[in-house]
C-alpha positions in Angstrom: 0.0 0.0 0.0 1.4 3.5 -1.0 0.4 6.4 1.4 0.9 9.7 -0.1 0.7 13.0 1.6 2.3 16.5 1.1 3.2 17.4 4.8 4.8 20.8 4.1 2.4 23.4 2.9 3.9 25.2 -0.3 3.5 28.8 -0.8 4.6 29.9 -4.1 4.8 32.8 -6.5 6.3 36.5 -6.3 3.8 37.3 -3.3 4.2 34.4 -1.4 6.3 35.8 1.4 3.2 37.8 2.4 2.1 34.7 4.6 5.1 36.1 7.0 3.1 39.2 7.7 0.3 36.7 9.5 2.8 36.4 12.3 1.7 38.2 15.6 3.3 38.2 19.0 6.0 35.4 18.2 9.7 35.2 19.1 11.2 34.3 15.4 14.5 33.1 14.7 15.9 33.6 11.2 18.6 31.3 10.2 20.5 32.6 6.9 23.6 32.5 5.2 26.1 35.0 6.5 26.1 37.6 2.9 22.2 37.9 3.2 22.4 39.4 6.6 22.5 43.2 5.5 21.1 42.4 2.0 18.0 44.8 1.1 16.1 41.4 0.3 16.5 40.3 3.9 15.7 43.7 5.2 12.3 43.4 3.3 11.6 40.3 4.8 12.3 41.5 8.3 9.9 44.5 7.5 7.3 42.2 7.4 7.5 40.7 10.8 9.3 42.8 13.0 6.7 45.4 13.8 4.6 42.5 15.6 7.0 40.2 16.8 10.6 39.9 18.0 13.0 38.9 15.1 16.5 37.7 15.7 18.9 36.8 12.9 21.4 33.8 13.2 23.9 33.4 10.5 26.7 31.1 11.4 25.9 29.1 8.5 28.7 27.2 6.4 28.7 25.0 3.7 28.4 21.2 4.1 27.0 22.0 7.7 29.1 20.1 10.4 27.3 18.6 13.4 29.2 21.2 15.4 27.5 23.9 13.8 24.1 22.6 14.7 25.3 22.0 18.3 26.3 25.7 18.3 22.7 26.7 16.3 20.8 24.5 19.5 22.9 26.6 22.3 21.9 30.1 20.7 18.5 29.1 20.3 18.3 28.1 24.2 19.0 31.9 25.0 16.6 32.7 22.3 13.7 30.3 22.6 11.9 31.0 19.3 8.5 30.1 18.6 8.9 30.2 15.0 12.1 29.4 13.3 12.7 30.6 9.5 15.4 29.1 7.3 16.5 31.4 4.5 19.4 30.0 2.4 20.4 27.4 0.2 20.7 23.6 0.8 23.2 23.8 3.7 21.2 26.6 5.6 18.1 24.5 5.4 19.8 21.5 6.4 21.6 23.0 9.3 18.1 24.6 10.3 16.5 21.1 10.1 18.9 19.6 12.7 18.6 22.6 14.7 14.6 22.7 14.6 14.6 18.9 14.8 17.0 18.4 17.8 15.5 21.8 19.5 12.1 19.7 19.5 13.2 16.3 20.3 16.1 16.7 22.9 15.3 20.6 24.4 11.5 20.2 24.1 11.2 23.6 22.7 7.9 24.9 21.9 8.5 25.7 18.3 5.3 26.1 16.7 6.3 26.6 12.9 9.5 25.8 10.9 9.5 27.5 7.6 12.1 27.4 4.6 12.6 30.0 2.0 14.9 28.2 -0.4 17.5 31.2 -1.9 18.8 28.7 -4.8 16.6 26.3 -7.1 18.5 23.2 -6.3 17.9 20.7 -3.4 14.2 20.8 -2.7 15.6 20.7 1.0 12.3 22.5 1.5 9.8 19.5 1.2 12.3 16.7 2.0 12.6 15.0 5.3 16.3 14.5 4.9 19.1 16.6 6.1 22.7 16.1 5.5 25.2 16.9 8.0 28.9 16.3 8.3 31.5 15.3 11.0 34.4 17.7 10.2 36.9 15.4 11.9 36.0 12.4 9.5 34.8 14.3 6.5 31.8 11.7 6.6 28.5 12.7 5.9 25.7 11.6 7.9 21.9 11.7 6.7 19.4 12.5 9.1 16.1 10.9 8.0 12.8 11.7 9.9 9.7 13.1 8.5 9.9 15.1 11.8 12.8 17.3 10.0 10.1 18.2 7.0 9.6 22.1 7.2 5.7 22.8 8.4 5.8 25.3 5.4 7.8 26.1 2.3 7.7 29.8 1.0 8.7 29.7 -2.8 9.8 33.3 -4.1 11.9 34.5 -6.7 12.9 37.3 -4.5 16.5 35.8 -3.3 17.2 33.9 -6.8 17.3 37.0 -8.9 20.6 37.8 -7.8 22.0 34.4 -7.9 25.9 34.2 -9.5 25.6 32.0 -12.9 27.7 29.5 -11.2 25.3 29.1 -8.4 22.5 28.8 -10.9 24.2 26.1 -13.3 25.4 23.7 -10.1 22.3 24.1 -8.2 20.0 23.8 -11.1 22.0 20.5 -12.2 21.2 19.0 -9.0 17.7 19.5 -9.6 18.0 17.6 -13.1 19.8 15.1 -11.1 17.2 14.6 -8.3 14.5 13.9 -10.8 16.7 11.7 -13.3 17.4 9.6 -10.6 14.0 9.6 -8.6 12.6 8.8 -11.8 14.3 5.0 -11.9 14.7 4.8 -8.1 13.5 1.7 -6.5 10.8 3.3 -5.1 9.5 5.1 -7.8 5.8 5.1 -8.9 3.3 6.8 -11.1 3.1 9.6 -8.7 6.6 10.4 -8.2 7.4 9.9 -11.5 4.8 12.2 -12.9 6.6 15.0 -10.5 10.1 13.9 -12.2 9.2 14.0 -15.4 7.8 17.6 -15.1 11.0 18.8 -13.4 13.0 17.5 -16.2 11.4 19.1 -18.6 11.3 22.6 -16.8 14.9 22.6 -16.0 15.6 21.5 -19.9 13.5 24.5 -20.9 14.4 27.2 -18.0 17.8 26.5 -16.6 19.6 27.7 -19.5 17.4 31.1 -19.5 18.3 31.3 -15.7 21.9 31.1 -16.3 21.7 34.0 -18.5 21.5 38.0 -17.1 18.2 38.1 -19.4 16.4 35.8 -16.8 13.1 37.1 -16.1 11.0 36.3 -12.9 9.1 33.9 -14.5 12.2 31.9 -15.5 13.5 31.7 -12.1 10.3 30.7 -10.4 9.9 28.1 -13.0 13.1 26.7 -12.0 12.2 27.2 -8.2 9.3 25.0 -8.8 11.1 22.5 -10.9 13.3 22.1 -8.0 10.4 21.1 -5.3 8.8 19.1 -7.7 12.0 17.1 -7.9 12.1 17.3 -4.1 8.7 15.9 -3.8 9.6 13.0 -5.9 12.7 11.7 -4.8 11.4 12.3 -1.2 9.3 9.1 -1.7 11.0 7.5 -4.6 14.9 7.8 -3.5 17.6 8.6 -5.3 20.7 6.4 -6.3 24.5 6.3 -6.8 24.8 9.3 -8.5 24.2 11.2 -5.1 26.2 8.5 -3.1 29.3 8.9 -4.7 28.7 12.8 -5.1 28.5 13.0 -1.5 32.1 11.6 -1.2 33.4 14.2 -3.6 31.8 16.8 -1.7 33.3 15.5 1.5 36.8 14.8 0.3 37.3 17.7 -2.0 34.5 20.4 -1.3 33.5 19.9 -4.9 29.7 21.7 -5.0 27.2 19.3 -4.5 25.3 19.9 -7.9 28.5 20.1 -9.8 29.7 16.8 -8.4 26.1 15.3 -9.3 26.4 16.7 -12.8 30.0 14.9 -13.2 28.8 11.6 -12.5 25.5 11.7 -14.1 25.6 10.6 -17.7 28.0 7.7 -16.4 25.9 6.5 -14.1 22.8 6.6 -16.5 24.9 4.6 -18.9 25.9 2.3 -16.0 22.1 1.7 -15.1 20.8 1.3 -18.6 22.9 -1.5 -19.7 22.4 -3.7 -16.5 18.5 -3.1 -15.9 16.4 -3.2 -19.0 13.5 -1.8 -17.0 15.8 1.2 -16.4 16.7 1.5 -20.0 13.0 1.8 -21.4 12.2 4.1 -18.9 14.9 6.6 -19.9 14.1 5.8 -23.7 10.4 6.4 -23.3 11.4 9.9 -21.3 13.9 10.6 -23.9 11.1 10.5 -26.8 8.4 12.3 -24.5 10.9 15.3 -23.9 11.2 15.8 -27.8 15.0 14.3 -28.0 14.2 11.6 -30.5 11.6 10.1 -32.3 9.3 7.8 -30.8 10.3 5.5 -33.7 13.9 5.1 -33.0 15.5 2.4 -31.0 16.0 2.6 -27.3 19.4 2.9 -27.5 19.1 6.0 -30.2 16.6 7.3 -27.6 18.7 6.9 -24.6 22.0 8.2 -26.4 19.7 11.4 -27.7 19.1 12.0 -23.8 22.7 11.9 -23.2 23.5 14.3 -25.8 20.9 16.6 -24.5 22.6 16.4 -20.7 25.7 17.2 -22.5 24.8 20.1 -24.3 23.0 21.5 -21.1 26.1 21.1 -19.1 28.5 22.9 -22.0 25.8 25.6 -22.4 26.2 26.0 -18.2 29.9 25.6 -18.5 30.0 23.2 -15.9 33.6 21.4 -15.3 33.5 17.7 -16.4 35.9 16.2 -14.3 38.0 16.5 -11.0 40.9 17.7 -12.8 38.9 20.5 -14.6 37.5 21.7 -11.3 41.1 21.8 -9.7 41.6 18.5 -8.0 44.8 17.1 -9.4 44.7 13.0 -10.3 47.8 12.6 -7.5 45.1 13.4 -4.8 41.8 12.3 -6.1 43.3 8.6 -6.9 44.5 7.8 -3.7 40.9 8.4 -2.1 39.1 6.4 -4.6 38.6 3.1 -2.4 37.8 5.1 0.5 35.4 6.9 -1.5 33.8 3.9 -3.1 33.5 2.1 0.5 31.6 5.0 2.0 29.3 5.4 -1.1 28.2 1.9 -0.4 27.2 2.9 3.0 25.4 6.0 2.0 21.6 5.9 2.3 21.2 6.8 -1.3 22.7 3.7 -2.4 20.0 1.4 -1.5 17.5 3.2 -3.9 19.8 2.5 -7.2 17.8 0.2 -9.6 21.1 -2.0 -9.6 23.2 -3.0 -6.9 26.6 -1.4 -8.1 29.6 -3.2 -6.3 32.9 -1.5 -5.0 34.5 -2.3 -8.3 31.8 -0.8 -10.2 31.9 2.5 -8.3 35.6 2.7 -8.7 35.1 2.3 -12.4 32.8 5.4 -12.4 34.9 7.4 -10.2 37.8 7.0 -12.6 35.9 8.3 -15.4 35.7 11.8 -13.8 39.3 12.0 -12.7 
């Protein structure tokens, strides 16, 4: 039996931040990326609330959020005792905020009435997922926190913060959306509901991500990518992901490769790997390719998959994505000795178990070697 719910209330559109005007007499903690602290956008958000509420800002947020930073955030929160937490930032900020809100409620028994996520990148879908990835700074191992209790109560999708995203952030986070959707589409828990969400997300990415990468991007372009990110998040939250993510997590932990870029590097090779070992996966990707117009419906499955891969490569080149670790700036002499360790850890990653083919250690080593 499949149970299907969207626990997070989603507000989408240029006016979605008006939801914040409804708060009154609350102690509100805003957790945000440091560069937002004195920005006009955050000043605007503050203006929606601070006349009727006590509003505090916390900015000790870093990429790949360490567990120690979650502890520091909880300690700060104990002195503040917020009733509402609002996370404004990218995936790292939202993941860290999830950890702070989750443990604040569970361990400190804080009366947090509402936890709201406002994503500032169109990438992770973290605003609607029951996952948070936290890092052990000493071992560089990423640990997933998986519990429906980490789901934000509300997600506000606004184009306000993404209007000024640098092209590289737009590119890498956008590729993260594509990988979320493409992996969820063939993951072991995929079904008709998750497929519908994934397909729509994929179509939106191919249409709007190239537009968002240009300075001429419109508010509607940005909003469409925001919605694609959310759709992909809803899809993989139920369907699962796969070895692209399991392997990419290690690249982030070891070499600080931006998550979306790490996913992008591995995507082509993993699609080919899974298609060659699972006929159902090959058929699904072939069907998707034809549906998106990359190949004729009369073409062979192999030609359809080839056309899909060509479309992905074209997108990566348009976005100026480095295709290998060497291109990114990691020398082979540094990356190659880490392969065994990364493969071992990828096999232990929670995303691995949703891959449609049970790749082994040697398989993962082979895939890693393609992107050195």
